[in-house]
C-alpha positions as CSV (number, residue, x, y, z in Angstrom):
1,M,-71.0,-33.1,80.1
2,M,-68.2,-35.6,80.8
3,A,-65.1,-35.1,78.8
4,D,-64.1,-37.7,76.2
5,T,-60.9,-39.3,77.7
6,R,-60.2,-41.7,74.8
7,D,-56.7,-41.5,73.4
8,K,-57.2,-39.5,70.2
9,S,-53.8,-40.8,68.8
10,R,-55.0,-44.4,68.8
11,I,-56.6,-45.9,65.7
12,R,-59.9,-47.8,66.4
13,A,-60.8,-50.5,63.9
14,L,-64.0,-52.5,63.8
15,H,-63.6,-55.9,62.1
16,V,-66.9,-57.4,60.7
17,G,-67.3,-61.0,59.7
18,P,-68.9,-64.3,60.5
19,G,-69.2,-65.4,64.1
20,W,-71.5,-67.4,66.4
21,G,-69.6,-70.7,65.9
22,Q,-69.4,-70.5,62.1
23,R,-66.5,-72.3,60.3
24,G,-64.6,-71.4,57.3
25,G,-61.8,-69.2,56.0
26,I,-63.0,-65.8,57.1
27,A,-64.0,-67.1,60.6
28,S,-60.5,-68.5,60.9
29,V,-59.0,-65.1,59.9
30,L,-61.1,-63.3,62.5
31,E,-60.0,-65.7,65.2
32,E,-56.4,-65.1,64.2
33,L,-56.9,-61.3,64.5
34,K,-58.5,-61.6,67.9
35,G,-55.5,-63.5,69.1
36,L,-53.2,-60.8,67.8
37,S,-55.2,-58.0,69.5
38,D,-52.3,-57.3,72.0
39,T,-49.8,-57.0,69.2
40,F,-52.0,-54.5,67.4
41,D,-52.5,-52.7,70.6
42,D,-48.7,-52.3,71.1
43,R,-48.7,-50.7,67.6
44,G,-51.4,-48.2,68.5
45,V,-54.4,-49.9,67.0
46,S,-57.4,-51.1,69.0
47,L,-59.4,-53.8,67.5
48,Q,-63.1,-54.5,68.0
49,F,-65.2,-57.2,66.4
50,A,-68.8,-57.4,65.2
51,E,-70.0,-60.9,64.4
52,T,-72.7,-61.6,61.8
53,H,-75.1,-64.5,61.4
54,D,-75.3,-66.4,58.1
55,F,-78.3,-65.9,55.8
56,G,-78.6,-69.7,55.3
57,S,-81.8,-69.9,57.2
58,I,-84.8,-67.7,58.1
59,T,-83.6,-67.8,61.7
60,G,-80.1,-66.6,60.7
61,A,-81.5,-63.7,58.6
62,F,-83.8,-62.7,61.5
63,R,-80.9,-62.7,63.9
64,F,-78.8,-60.7,61.5
65,F,-81.4,-57.9,61.2
66,V,-82.6,-57.9,64.8
67,F,-79.2,-58.4,66.6
68,D,-76.3,-58.0,64.3
69,V,-77.2,-54.8,62.6
70,P,-78.1,-52.9,65.8
71,G,-75.0,-54.3,67.5
72,F,-72.9,-53.1,64.6
73,V,-74.4,-49.6,64.8
74,R,-73.7,-49.5,68.6
75,K,-70.1,-50.3,68.1
76,L,-69.8,-47.8,65.2
77,C,-71.2,-45.1,67.5
78,S,-68.8,-46.1,70.3
79,G,-65.8,-44.6,68.5
80,A,-64.8,-47.0,65.7
81,E,-63.3,-44.8,63.0
82,I,-62.4,-47.6,60.6
83,V,-64.9,-50.3,59.6
84,H,-63.0,-53.3,58.2
85,L,-65.4,-55.6,56.3
86,H,-64.4,-59.2,55.6
87,V,-66.2,-60.2,52.4
88,S,-66.7,-63.4,50.4
89,I,-69.4,-64.1,47.9
90,K,-73.2,-64.8,47.9
91,S,-74.9,-63.9,51.2
92,S,-71.6,-62.7,52.7
93,F,-71.4,-60.1,50.0
94,Y,-74.9,-58.7,50.5
95,R,-74.7,-58.7,54.3
96,K,-71.5,-56.7,54.2
97,F,-72.8,-54.3,51.5
98,L,-75.7,-53.4,53.8
99,L,-73.2,-52.7,56.6
100,F,-71.0,-50.8,54.2
101,L,-73.9,-48.4,53.4
102,I,-74.5,-47.9,57.2
103,A,-70.8,-47.2,57.8
104,R,-70.8,-44.7,55.0
105,L,-73.9,-43.1,56.4
106,F,-72.0,-42.6,59.7
107,R,-69.0,-41.3,57.7
108,A,-66.7,-44.0,58.9
109,R,-63.6,-45.0,56.9
110,V,-64.1,-48.4,55.2
111,V,-61.8,-51.2,54.4
112,L,-63.0,-53.9,52.1
113,Q,-61.1,-57.2,52.4
114,V,-61.9,-59.9,49.8
115,H,-61.4,-63.5,50.8
116,S,-62.9,-65.4,47.9
117,G,-60.8,-66.8,45.2
118,N,-63.8,-66.7,42.9
119,F,-64.9,-63.1,43.7
120,D,-64.6,-61.8,40.2
121,G,-66.4,-64.8,38.8
122,F,-69.3,-64.2,41.3
123,V,-69.6,-60.6,40.3
124,R,-69.5,-61.2,36.6
125,S,-72.1,-64.0,36.8
126,S,-74.5,-62.3,39.2
127,T,-77.3,-59.9,38.9
128,R,-77.1,-56.2,38.0
129,L,-77.5,-55.4,41.7
130,A,-74.3,-57.2,42.5
131,S,-72.5,-55.3,39.8
132,V,-73.8,-52.0,41.1
133,A,-72.9,-52.9,44.6
134,T,-69.4,-54.0,43.6
135,R,-68.7,-50.7,41.9
136,A,-69.8,-48.8,45.0
137,F,-67.7,-51.1,47.2
138,L,-64.6,-50.6,45.0
139,R,-65.0,-46.9,44.5
140,R,-66.2,-45.7,47.9
141,S,-64.1,-47.8,50.2
142,N,-61.0,-46.0,51.5
143,A,-58.8,-49.1,51.1
144,L,-59.1,-52.6,49.8
145,V,-57.3,-55.6,51.0
146,A,-56.5,-58.7,48.9
147,V,-55.2,-61.8,50.6
148,S,-53.0,-62.6,47.6
149,N,-51.7,-60.9,44.5
150,S,-54.2,-62.9,42.4
151,I,-57.1,-61.4,44.2
152,A,-55.5,-57.9,44.0
153,N,-55.3,-58.2,40.2
154,A,-58.9,-59.4,40.0
155,L,-60.1,-56.3,42.0
156,I,-58.1,-54.0,39.8
157,E,-59.7,-55.6,36.7
158,L,-63.1,-55.0,38.3
159,G,-62.3,-51.3,38.6
160,A,-60.5,-50.8,41.9
161,E,-57.7,-48.1,41.9
162,R,-54.4,-49.8,42.1
163,S,-53.1,-47.3,44.7
164,R,-55.8,-48.3,47.2
165,V,-55.3,-52.1,46.9
166,H,-53.1,-53.6,49.6
167,V,-51.9,-57.2,49.5
168,I,-51.9,-58.6,53.1
169,A,-51.6,-62.3,53.7
170,N,-53.5,-64.3,56.3
171,T,-51.8,-65.8,59.3
172,A,-51.5,-69.1,61.0
173,S,-50.3,-68.1,64.5
174,A,-50.9,-71.5,66.3
175,A,-48.9,-73.4,63.7
176,Q,-46.2,-70.7,63.7
177,R,-45.7,-70.9,67.4
178,A,-46.1,-74.7,67.7
179,C,-43.7,-75.5,64.9
180,A,-41.0,-72.9,65.7
181,T,-38.8,-75.4,67.5
182,V,-39.8,-78.6,65.7
183,G,-37.9,-79.7,62.6
184,R,-38.6,-82.4,60.0
185,N,-36.3,-84.8,61.7
186,D,-38.6,-84.8,64.8
187,R,-41.7,-86.1,62.9
188,A,-43.0,-89.6,63.4
189,K,-42.8,-91.9,60.4
190,S,-45.9,-93.8,59.4
191,T,-45.6,-97.6,59.0
192,N,-48.0,-97.4,56.0
193,G,-45.6,-95.5,53.8
194,P,-45.3,-91.8,53.2
195,D,-48.4,-89.9,54.4
196,I,-50.1,-87.4,52.2
197,I,-52.6,-85.1,54.0
198,F,-55.4,-82.9,52.9
199,T,-57.3,-80.6,55.3
200,G,-60.3,-78.5,54.3
201,R,-63.9,-78.6,53.3
202,L,-64.8,-81.9,51.5
203,V,-66.3,-80.3,48.4
204,E,-65.6,-80.6,44.7
205,T,-64.1,-77.1,44.4
206,K,-61.4,-78.1,46.9
207,G,-60.3,-80.8,44.4
208,V,-61.2,-83.8,46.7
209,G,-62.4,-85.8,43.7
210,D,-59.2,-85.0,41.8
211,L,-57.1,-86.1,44.8
212,L,-58.9,-89.4,45.1
213,E,-58.5,-90.1,41.4
214,A,-54.8,-89.3,41.7
215,A,-54.5,-91.7,44.7
216,A,-56.0,-94.4,42.5
217,L,-53.4,-93.7,39.8
218,L,-50.6,-93.8,42.4
219,K,-51.8,-97.2,43.7
220,A,-52.0,-98.6,40.2
221,Q,-48.3,-97.6,39.8
222,G,-47.5,-99.7,42.8
223,L,-46.4,-96.8,45.0
224,N,-46.7,-97.2,48.8
225,F,-48.5,-94.3,50.6
226,H,-51.4,-93.4,52.8
227,L,-53.8,-90.5,52.2
228,T,-55.5,-88.6,55.0
229,V,-58.5,-86.6,53.9
230,A,-59.5,-84.4,56.9
231,G,-62.4,-82.1,57.0
232,S,-66.2,-81.9,57.1
233,G,-68.6,-82.4,54.2
234,D,-70.4,-85.2,52.4
235,L,-68.4,-88.1,53.9
236,E,-70.9,-90.6,52.5
237,R,-70.3,-89.4,49.0
238,W,-66.6,-89.4,49.2
239,S,-66.6,-92.8,50.9
240,R,-68.5,-94.2,48.0
241,E,-66.0,-92.7,45.6
242,V,-63.1,-94.4,47.6
243,E,-64.9,-97.7,47.2
244,R,-65.5,-97.2,43.5
245,L,-61.8,-96.4,43.0
246,N,-60.7,-99.4,45.1
247,I,-58.5,-97.4,47.4
248,C,-60.2,-98.1,50.8
249,D,-56.9,-99.5,52.0
250,R,-55.0,-96.2,51.2
251,V,-57.5,-93.5,52.4
252,S,-58.8,-92.4,55.8
253,F,-61.3,-89.7,56.8
254,P,-60.7,-88.5,60.4
255,G,-63.3,-85.8,60.1
256,W,-62.9,-82.2,61.0
257,I,-59.6,-81.6,62.8
258,A,-58.4,-78.4,64.5
259,G,-56.0,-77.0,67.0
260,E,-53.4,-79.4,68.4
261,Q,-55.0,-82.4,66.7
262,K,-54.5,-80.8,63.3
263,L,-50.8,-79.9,64.1
264,E,-50.2,-83.5,65.2
265,H,-51.5,-84.7,61.8
266,Y,-49.2,-82.3,60.0
267,Q,-46.2,-83.4,62.1
268,S,-46.8,-87.1,61.2
269,A,-47.4,-86.3,57.5
270,D,-44.8,-86.1,54.7
271,I,-46.7,-84.2,52.0
272,F,-49.5,-81.6,52.0
273,C,-51.8,-81.6,49.1
274,M,-54.5,-79.0,48.3
275,P,-55.7,-79.4,44.7
276,S,-58.3,-76.5,44.8
277,H,-60.0,-75.3,41.7
278,F,-59.6,-71.7,43.1
279,E,-58.0,-70.5,46.3
280,A,-57.9,-66.9,47.5
281,F,-55.0,-67.6,49.9
282,G,-54.8,-71.0,51.7
283,I,-54.5,-70.9,55.5
284,A,-54.3,-74.7,55.7
285,T,-51.4,-74.6,53.2
286,L,-49.6,-72.0,55.3
287,E,-50.1,-74.2,58.4
288,A,-48.5,-77.1,56.6
289,M,-45.6,-74.9,55.5
290,F,-44.9,-73.9,59.1
291,A,-44.9,-77.6,59.9
292,G,-42.2,-78.2,57.2
293,L,-44.3,-80.0,54.6
294,P,-43.7,-79.8,50.8
295,I,-46.8,-78.5,49.1
296,V,-48.5,-80.0,46.1
297,G,-51.2,-77.6,45.0
298,T,-52.7,-76.0,41.9
299,A,-51.5,-73.1,39.8
300,V,-54.3,-70.8,41.0
301,G,-54.8,-67.8,43.3
302,G,-52.8,-67.7,46.5
303,F,-50.7,-70.7,45.7
304,F,-48.6,-68.4,43.5
305,D,-47.7,-66.3,46.6
306,L,-47.2,-69.3,49.0
307,V,-45.4,-71.8,46.9
308,D,-42.0,-71.4,45.2
309,Q,-42.5,-73.7,42.3
310,G,-40.0,-76.5,42.2
311,N,-38.3,-75.3,45.4
312,S,-40.8,-75.5,48.2
313,G,-43.5,-77.4,46.3
314,L,-45.1,-78.4,43.0
315,L,-48.1,-76.7,41.3
316,V,-50.2,-78.4,38.7
317,E,-53.2,-77.5,36.6
318,P,-56.5,-77.5,38.5
319,S,-58.9,-80.4,37.7
320,N,-56.1,-82.5,36.4
321,P,-55.7,-85.8,38.4
322,I,-53.0,-87.1,36.1
323,Q,-50.7,-84.1,36.7
324,L,-51.6,-84.3,40.4
325,A,-50.5,-87.9,40.6
326,E,-47.3,-87.1,38.7
327,A,-46.4,-84.4,41.2
328,L,-47.2,-86.5,44.2
329,G,-45.3,-89.4,42.7
330,T,-42.2,-87.3,42.2
331,L,-42.1,-86.7,46.0
332,L,-43.1,-90.2,47.0
333,V,-40.2,-91.8,45.1
334,D,-37.6,-89.3,46.2
335,P,-37.5,-88.8,50.0
336,T,-34.5,-86.6,49.8
337,L,-36.3,-84.2,47.5
338,C,-39.4,-84.3,49.7
339,D,-37.3,-83.4,52.8
340,Q,-35.5,-80.6,51.0
341,M,-38.7,-79.1,49.7
342,G,-40.2,-79.4,53.2
343,R,-37.3,-77.4,54.7
344,N,-37.6,-74.8,52.0
345,S,-41.3,-74.5,52.6
346,R,-40.8,-74.0,56.3
347,E,-38.1,-71.3,55.7
348,R,-40.4,-69.5,53.3
349,A,-43.2,-69.5,55.8
350,Y,-41.1,-68.1,58.6
351,R,-39.5,-65.5,56.3
352,S,-42.6,-64.1,54.6
353,F,-45.7,-65.1,56.4
354,T,-45.2,-64.6,60.2
355,C,-47.8,-62.7,62.3
356,I,-45.6,-59.7,62.7
357,V,-45.3,-59.3,58.9
358,V,-49.1,-59.4,58.6
359,V,-49.7,-57.0,61.5
360,D,-47.3,-54.5,60.0
361,G,-49.2,-54.6,56.8
362,Y,-52.5,-53.8,58.5
363,V,-51.0,-51.1,60.7
364,D,-49.2,-49.4,57.9
365,M,-52.5,-49.3,55.9
366,Y,-54.5,-48.0,58.8
367,E,-52.0,-45.2,59.5
368,Q,-52.0,-44.2,55.9
369,M,-55.8,-44.1,55.8
370,V,-56.0,-41.9,59.0
371,K,-53.2,-39.6,57.9
372,E,-55.1,-39.0,54.6
373,T,-58.4,-38.2,56.2
374,R,-57.9,-36.8,59.8
């Protein structure tokens, strides 16, 4: 029999999450990790990835059971000693729980990483099956990763042992690299007044309605500005809302933007606004921070980690267009304050949320897990 020549000192981690062209926060995180594979490799950790189809259709469910599950088992049997599950709510939760059971059957170490800002709400409002599955997830996983302190506290309240919960932020490597040599003085100024930008899914829970109402209040105050609402969703609905609020001359919808196009939008903007009703972390917010934009967000979830209130941005109550308009107005009427908060935002991003900081967090956790169980 051929000898096993694999390097026994290396840690082999299998990351599991959405793939096959899916969009969203977890898909973005996995793309970031793939791009950091060489950095992990230099630290003695080999990354593999297992993509899963969504359960949103019968075809997706069929592909999950026929292709994704067998593919996961093959990679598990090829030497992955740590299975790192990236979990959200609803179908993502149940898909990953099935793979969790398989991983435990093969006696692999398991990391549960929670990405949803409403994970605790989902568990508490779901069926008894979800509650039972959550207890198994929290008690039988070797380690748990929360992308913000808010999520970590929620996991602990649900029953996770504090000692096994690790707070590891997400990354925004493209923005980090592209903005490293670009300062706020290099940005192009809009002829339509200061530019406020939102990027994300155009859904109610992202606060799109609140933002449009705030824009109407700012226009009524006579303030000059332009609002860019970038993302995919029900454009027809939000276009009707813009017409109802009589702010068609102040708002544009460029659609989904990514890569260099997104960074160009950040570079031409003056303020980033993300009025989410809940937010686990906020990758788009971090991208805007690297670009040197002051942040106007809501006092929920990951914003507490990202934004230094009053120094690099302003946080307001969720679902409160009046407070949102006041915060945006504060920056619109004071360009000096806006620029200073933007500089502080950029410095905070490069100090606390660079890729190497995040990689170190993962590697330290993996090494601790392996040391405890090898």
